[in-house]
C-alpha positions as CSV (number, residue, x, y, z in Angstrom):
1,X,68.6,179.6,-22.0
2,X,69.6,179.1,-18.4
3,X,70.8,175.5,-18.5
4,X,74.0,174.6,-20.4
5,X,73.0,171.0,-20.5
6,X,69.6,171.8,-22.0
7,X,71.2,174.1,-24.5
8,X,73.7,171.5,-25.6
9,X,71.2,168.7,-25.8
10,X,68.7,170.9,-27.9
11,X,71.6,172.2,-30.1
12,X,73.1,168.7,-30.7
13,X,69.7,167.1,-31.3
14,X,68.7,169.9,-33.6
15,X,71.9,169.4,-35.6
16,X,71.3,165.6,-35.7
17,X,67.7,166.1,-36.7
18,X,68.6,168.6,-39.5
19,X,71.4,166.3,-40.7
20,X,69.2,163.3,-40.6
21,X,66.4,165.1,-42.4
22,X,68.8,166.2,-45.2
23,X,70.3,162.7,-45.4
24,X,66.8,161.2,-45.4
25,X,65.7,163.6,-48.2
26,X,68.7,162.7,-50.3
27,X,68.2,159.0,-49.4
28,X,64.5,159.3,-50.3
29,X,65.3,160.7,-53.7
30,X,68.0,158.2,-54.4
31,X,65.8,155.3,-53.1
32,X,62.9,156.5,-55.3
33,X,65.1,156.6,-58.3
34,X,66.5,153.1,-57.5
35,X,62.9,151.9,-56.9
36,X,61.8,153.4,-60.2
37,X,64.6,151.6,-62.0
38,X,63.8,148.4,-60.2
39,X,60.1,148.6,-61.0
40,X,60.8,149.4,-64.7
41,X,63.0,146.4,-64.8
42,X,60.2,144.3,-63.3
43,X,57.8,145.7,-65.9
44,X,60.3,144.8,-68.7
45,X,60.6,141.3,-67.2
46,X,56.8,141.0,-67.2
47,X,56.7,142.0,-70.8
48,X,59.3,139.4,-71.7
49,X,57.3,136.8,-69.7
50,X,54.0,137.6,-71.5
51,X,55.8,137.5,-74.9
52,X,57.3,134.1,-74.1
53,X,53.9,132.6,-72.9
54,X,52.1,134.1,-75.9
55,X,54.6,132.8,-78.5
56,X,54.3,129.2,-77.1
57,X,50.5,129.0,-77.5
58,X,48.7,128.7,-80.8
59,X,46.3,131.4,-81.7
60,X,43.4,129.0,-81.3
61,X,44.2,128.5,-77.7
62,X,44.3,132.2,-76.9
63,X,41.1,133.5,-75.4
64,X,39.8,136.9,-76.5
65,X,40.5,138.3,-73.1
66,X,42.0,137.3,-69.8
67,X,42.8,138.3,-66.3
68,X,46.2,139.9,-65.4
69,X,48.3,138.2,-62.8
70,X,47.8,141.3,-60.5
71,X,45.0,143.8,-60.7
72,X,47.5,146.6,-60.7
73,X,49.1,145.3,-63.9
74,X,47.4,145.4,-67.3
75,X,48.6,144.3,-70.7
76,X,47.7,144.2,-74.4
77,X,49.0,142.3,-77.4
78,X,48.5,144.0,-80.8
79,X,49.2,142.7,-84.3
80,X,49.3,146.3,-85.5
81,X,47.9,149.6,-84.4
82,X,44.4,148.5,-85.3
83,X,44.3,144.7,-84.5
84,X,44.1,143.7,-80.8
85,X,45.2,140.1,-80.4
86,X,44.9,139.8,-76.6
87,X,44.3,141.9,-73.5
88,X,43.9,141.6,-69.8
89,X,40.5,142.0,-68.2
90,X,41.5,145.4,-66.6
91,X,42.8,147.0,-69.8
92,X,40.6,148.8,-72.4
93,X,40.2,147.7,-76.0
94,X,41.9,150.8,-77.3
95,X,45.6,151.3,-77.3
96,X,46.8,152.7,-73.9
97,X,49.9,154.3,-75.3
98,X,51.5,155.1,-78.7
99,X,53.2,152.3,-80.5
100,X,56.7,153.4,-79.8
101,X,59.3,151.3,-78.0
102,X,60.1,152.5,-74.5
103,X,58.3,153.7,-71.3
104,X,55.3,156.0,-71.3
105,X,53.2,157.6,-68.6
106,X,49.4,157.7,-69.5
107,X,46.0,157.8,-67.8
108,X,43.2,155.3,-68.2
109,X,40.6,153.6,-66.1
110,X,40.8,156.5,-63.7
111,X,44.5,155.9,-62.7
112,X,47.9,157.0,-63.8
113,X,49.9,154.1,-65.3
114,X,53.5,153.4,-66.1
115,X,53.5,151.7,-69.5
116,X,56.1,149.7,-71.4
117,X,55.7,149.4,-75.2
118,X,57.8,146.6,-76.7
119,X,57.8,145.4,-80.3
120,X,58.6,141.7,-80.9
121,X,60.5,141.9,-84.1
122,X,60.6,138.1,-84.8
123,X,56.8,137.6,-84.3
124,X,55.9,141.1,-85.5
125,X,53.5,142.1,-82.8
126,X,53.4,144.7,-80.0
127,X,53.3,144.0,-76.3
128,X,52.0,146.7,-74.0
129,X,52.4,146.2,-70.3
130,X,51.1,148.8,-67.8
131,X,51.5,149.2,-64.0
132,X,49.5,151.5,-61.8
133,X,51.7,154.4,-60.7
134,X,50.0,154.9,-57.3
135,X,50.7,151.3,-56.3
136,X,54.3,151.7,-57.5
137,X,54.8,154.9,-55.4
138,X,53.1,153.3,-52.4
139,X,55.4,150.4,-52.4
140,X,58.4,152.7,-52.9
141,X,57.3,155.0,-50.1
142,X,56.9,152.1,-47.7
143,X,60.4,151.0,-48.4
144,X,61.8,154.5,-47.9
145,X,59.6,155.3,-44.8
146,X,60.8,152.1,-43.1
147,X,64.4,153.3,-43.5
148,X,63.6,156.8,-42.3
149,X,61.5,155.6,-39.4
150,X,64.6,153.9,-37.9
151,X,66.3,157.2,-37.9
152,X,63.4,159.0,-36.2
153,X,63.1,156.3,-33.6
154,X,66.8,156.6,-32.9
155,X,66.5,160.4,-32.1
156,X,65.1,159.9,-28.5
157,X,67.7,157.2,-27.8
158,X,70.4,159.6,-29.1
159,X,68.9,162.4,-26.9
160,X,69.2,160.1,-23.8
161,X,72.8,159.2,-24.6
162,X,73.6,162.9,-25.2
163,X,71.9,163.8,-21.9
164,X,74.1,161.3,-20.0
165,X,77.3,162.3,-21.9
166,X,76.8,166.0,-21.4
167,X,75.9,165.5,-17.7
168,X,79.1,163.5,-17.3
169,X,81.1,166.3,-19.1
170,X,79.6,169.0,-16.8
171,X,80.2,167.1,-13.6
172,X,83.5,169.1,-13.0
173,X,81.6,172.3,-13.5
174,X,79.2,171.3,-10.8
175,X,82.2,170.3,-8.6
176,X,83.6,173.8,-9.2
177,X,80.3,175.4,-8.2
178,X,80.3,173.3,-5.1
179,X,83.8,174.4,-4.2
180,X,82.9,178.0,-4.6
181,X,79.7,177.6,-2.5
182,X,81.7,176.1,0.3
183,X,84.0,179.1,0.5
184,X,83.5,181.5,3.4
185,X,83.2,185.1,2.6
186,X,86.7,185.8,3.8
187,X,88.3,182.8,2.1
188,X,90.2,184.0,-0.9
189,X,92.5,181.1,-1.3
190,X,93.0,179.7,-4.8
191,X,90.9,176.8,-6.2
192,X,92.6,173.5,-6.9
193,X,90.9,170.8,-8.9
194,X,92.6,167.6,-10.0
195,X,93.3,167.3,-13.7
196,X,90.6,169.7,-15.0
197,X,89.9,169.7,-18.7
198,X,91.5,172.5,-20.8
199,X,88.2,174.4,-21.2
200,X,87.5,174.4,-17.4
201,X,91.2,175.2,-16.5
202,X,90.8,178.5,-18.3
203,X,87.8,179.3,-16.0
204,X,89.7,178.2,-12.8
205,X,92.7,180.2,-13.7
206,X,90.5,183.3,-14.3
207,X,88.8,182.8,-10.9
208,X,92.1,182.3,-9.1
209,X,93.5,185.4,-10.7
210,X,90.4,187.3,-9.5
211,X,90.9,185.9,-5.9
212,X,94.5,187.1,-5.9
213,X,93.4,190.6,-7.0
214,X,90.7,190.6,-4.3
215,X,93.1,189.4,-1.7
216,X,95.4,192.3,-2.5
217,X,92.5,194.7,-2.6
218,X,91.2,193.5,0.8
219,X,94.7,193.8,2.3
220,X,95.0,197.4,1.0
221,X,91.6,198.2,2.5
222,X,92.5,196.6,5.9
223,X,95.7,198.7,5.9
224,X,93.7,201.8,5.0
225,X,91.2,201.1,7.8
226,X,94.0,200.8,10.3
227,X,95.7,203.9,9.0
228,X,92.5,205.8,8.9
229,X,91.7,204.8,12.5
230,X,95.0,206.3,13.6
231,X,95.2,209.3,11.2
232,X,91.7,210.4,11.8
233,X,91.4,209.9,15.5
234,X,94.7,211.6,16.3
235,X,93.8,215.1,14.9
236,X,90.3,214.8,16.4
237,X,91.9,214.2,19.8
238,X,94.3,217.1,19.3
239,X,91.3,219.3,18.2
240,X,89.4,218.4,21.4
241,X,92.6,219.2,23.5
242,X,92.9,222.6,21.9
243,X,89.2,223.3,22.5
244,X,89.6,222.3,26.1
245,X,92.6,224.7,26.5
246,X,90.6,227.4,24.8
247,X,87.7,226.9,27.2
248,X,89.8,228.1,30.1
249,X,90.1,231.5,28.3
250,X,86.5,231.9,27.3
251,X,83.2,231.9,29.2
252,X,81.5,228.5,29.5
253,X,78.5,229.7,27.6
254,X,80.4,231.2,24.7
255,X,78.4,230.2,21.5
256,X,81.5,229.8,19.4
257,X,83.1,227.5,22.0
258,X,79.9,225.5,22.3
259,X,79.6,225.1,18.6
260,X,83.2,223.9,18.3
261,X,82.8,221.3,21.0
262,X,79.6,220.1,19.4
263,X,81.2,219.9,15.9
264,X,84.3,218.1,17.3
265,X,82.1,215.6,19.1
266,X,80.0,215.0,16.0
267,X,83.0,214.5,13.8
268,X,84.6,212.0,16.2
269,X,81.3,210.1,16.4
270,X,81.0,210.1,12.6
271,X,84.5,208.7,12.2
272,X,83.8,206.0,14.8
273,X,80.6,205.1,13.0
274,X,82.3,204.8,9.6
275,X,85.0,202.6,11.1
276,X,82.3,200.4,12.7
277,X,80.4,200.2,9.4
278,X,83.6,199.1,7.7
279,X,84.5,196.5,10.4
280,X,81.1,194.8,10.4
281,X,80.6,194.6,6.6
282,X,80.4,190.9,5.6
283,X,83.5,191.0,3.4
284,X,85.7,192.3,6.2
285,X,84.1,191.1,9.4
286,X,85.8,188.2,11.2
287,X,83.2,186.5,13.5
288,X,84.4,185.4,16.9
289,X,81.4,183.4,18.1
290,X,80.7,182.4,21.7
291,X,77.7,182.0,24.0
292,X,76.8,185.5,25.4
293,X,74.2,186.6,27.9
294,X,72.4,189.4,25.9
295,X,70.8,190.8,29.1
296,X,74.1,191.1,30.9
297,X,75.7,192.7,27.8
298,X,72.8,195.2,27.7
299,X,73.5,196.0,31.3
300,X,77.1,196.7,30.6
301,X,76.3,199.0,27.6
302,X,73.8,200.9,29.6
303,X,76.4,201.4,32.4
304,X,78.9,202.7,29.8
305,X,76.5,205.2,28.3
306,X,74.7,206.1,31.6
307,X,76.3,209.6,31.7
308,X,74.5,210.5,28.4
309,X,71.1,209.5,29.9
310,X,72.0,211.3,33.2
311,X,73.0,214.5,31.2
312,X,69.4,214.7,29.8
313,X,67.8,213.5,33.1
314,X,66.3,210.5,31.3
315,X,65.1,207.4,33.1
316,X,66.3,204.1,31.6
317,X,65.0,200.7,32.6
318,X,66.2,197.2,31.7
319,X,63.6,194.5,31.8
320,X,64.6,190.9,31.1
321,X,66.0,187.6,32.1
322,X,69.2,185.7,31.2
323,X,69.0,185.0,27.5
324,X,72.1,183.3,26.1
325,X,72.8,183.7,22.4
326,X,75.6,182.4,20.2
327,X,77.1,185.6,19.1
328,X,80.0,188.0,18.9
329,X,80.7,190.5,21.6
330,X,81.8,193.4,19.3
331,X,78.8,193.2,17.0
332,X,76.2,192.8,19.7
333,X,77.7,195.6,21.8
334,X,77.8,197.9,18.7
335,X,74.1,197.0,18.1
336,X,73.1,197.9,21.6
337,X,75.2,201.1,21.6
338,X,73.6,202.4,18.5
339,X,70.1,201.5,19.7
340,X,70.6,203.2,23.0
341,X,72.4,206.2,21.4
342,X,69.4,206.7,19.1
343,X,66.9,206.4,22.0
344,X,69.0,208.9,24.0
345,X,69.2,211.3,21.1
346,X,65.5,211.4,20.2
347,X,64.0,211.1,23.7
348,X,63.5,214.6,25.3
349,X,64.9,215.8,28.6
350,X,63.3,213.9,31.5
351,X,62.0,211.3,29.0
352,X,61.8,207.6,29.5
353,X,63.7,204.7,27.8
354,X,63.0,201.0,28.3
355,X,65.1,198.0,27.2
356,X,63.2,194.7,27.2
357,X,64.9,191.3,26.5
358,X,62.7,188.2,26.5
359,X,62.4,184.7,25.0
360,X,59.6,184.0,22.6
361,X,59.5,180.3,21.8
362,X,62.7,179.5,20.0
363,X,63.6,183.2,19.5
364,X,64.9,186.1,21.6
365,X,63.2,189.5,21.3
366,X,65.2,192.7,22.0
367,X,63.1,195.8,22.2
368,X,64.3,199.4,22.8
369,X,61.4,201.7,23.6
370,X,61.5,205.5,24.0
371,X,59.1,208.3,24.7
372,X,60.3,210.5,21.9
373,X,58.3,212.0,19.0
374,X,58.1,208.6,17.2
375,X,58.5,208.1,13.5
376,X,56.1,208.3,10.6
377,X,55.1,205.1,8.9
378,X,56.4,206.3,5.5
379,X,59.8,206.9,6.9
380,X,60.4,203.5,8.5
381,X,61.9,201.9,5.4
382,X,64.2,204.8,4.4
383,X,65.8,205.2,7.8
384,X,68.1,202.2,7.1
385,X,69.7,204.0,4.2
386,X,73.2,205.3,4.9
387,X,73.4,209.0,5.8
388,X,69.6,209.4,5.5
389,X,68.2,211.6,8.2
390,X,64.6,212.6,8.5
391,X,64.2,216.4,8.0
392,X,67.9,216.7,8.0
393,X,67.9,215.3,11.5
394,X,64.9,213.5,13.0
395,X,62.2,215.9,13.9
396,X,64.6,218.9,13.8
397,X,66.3,217.7,16.9
398,X,69.2,219.8,18.3
399,X,71.2,216.6,18.6
400,X,73.6,215.9,15.7
401,X,73.8,212.5,14.1
402,X,75.8,210.8,11.4
403,X,73.0,209.1,9.6
404,X,74.8,205.7,10.0
405,X,73.4,204.3,13.2
406,X,70.4,202.5,11.8
407,X,72.5,201.3,8.8
408,X,74.9,199.7,11.2
409,X,72.0,198.2,13.1
410,X,70.5,196.8,9.9
411,X,73.8,195.3,8.8
412,X,74.3,193.5,12.2
413,X,70.7,192.2,12.1
414,X,71.4,190.7,8.7
415,X,74.7,189.1,9.9
416,X,72.7,187.3,12.6
417,X,69.9,186.5,10.1
418,X,67.5,188.3,12.5
419,X,64.5,190.5,11.9
420,X,64.0,194.2,12.7
421,X,60.8,196.2,12.7
422,X,59.2,199.2,14.4
423,X,56.0,199.5,16.4
424,X,54.3,201.9,18.6
425,X,55.8,202.8,22.0
426,X,54.6,201.6,25.4
427,X,54.6,205.2,26.4
428,X,52.1,207.9,25.2
429,X,54.5,208.9,22.5
430,X,57.6,207.5,21.0
431,X,58.9,204.5,19.1
432,X,59.7,200.8,19.8
433,X,62.5,199.1,17.8
434,X,62.2,195.3,18.0
435,X,64.9,192.9,16.9
436,X,64.0,189.1,16.8
437,X,67.1,186.8,17.0
438,X,66.7,183.2,15.8
439,X,68.4,180.7,18.1
440,X,68.2,177.5,16.1
441,X,71.5,175.9,15.1
442,X,70.8,176.4,11.4
443,X,70.2,180.1,11.8
444,X,72.4,181.4,14.5
445,X,75.7,181.3,12.6
446,X,76.9,184.8,11.8
447,X,78.4,184.0,8.3
448,X,77.3,180.9,6.5
């Protein structure tokens, strides 16, 4: 069951219902026994009353038959086992029970009867008084049901009180949930609630202990990131220096030298991508929001990477107008760098690349379009997986890649609550990557 309140209410009401049922069952049995005793006493009193009335009247005044005070009560007066002195109209002329003092249960006139046989020793005659058992049980049931009905009616009222009481008891749990929801992704400060109950204090202490462990873990990872940035970049820089020195002693077209330069460049790119991936992950990234002109930022990134396009004799075009977005310079620059790096990598020599930035209603569309080989429809979902590369590298390109570019792009898109999709290129061949940024106040926060 997903709701603690519902579980507690159902459990408590079930317990109350079961207890009430057992108590009612016991009470029913006790009440029926008490009612039986009461009705037997009433039957005994009726017999005494009939004996008193009969003894006061002379035999000549006694009619051969008469009507009982109530139709559910019958009586007979016998001189002996064979001589009937008097009977009620609803009793037979034969004995309805054996002539033995005490209570009996017998059938006559189509009903079950409770019968009292009493011998008047002084007058020497028998008084037999009978009461219908079904009427007796009906009266007893009515008495018991009225007492049980009060319990049944009380269950919904008890359920309402339990609902209110449980809700009041869980208010601190809701307050704790609210406090946790208000925390930013980088906020690992301990929780502090005023005078929490003992049961909730255990939970708060466990959460605070977890926050402390996470804080230590994050601090270690940050130190690791800083150390890795230094320790990994330094040997790569040294390796590139040695390759440069080696190049002076070897022909420029030496295949071993070319392969070394290529591998060193690829390794450096991989390290930078891994560090970027780490820095922009939600649990580590610290957003520094400010209004930025996306078109101007794209112009700067193109200028920084222009040598790569020039090396492959590619034409690159920026189409757009000033589009201000509330964003972070590092993430948006990283996004554009990876988009343009992919376009440069997969666009052939003398190919064409186009960057388009435009407003579309309340949104901003960023499109990077190339004239490369394009991408199969089936591959367009998997390319966002880390280290995934189509055919080892897209379409067996001679260019090396880390397999992290689109993963980084996807992560930044999610940080901005934007959308990314692929469509056909404006050129005869190629691919268009389109990112749609929301600009509403509710959606443009990097981390909510």
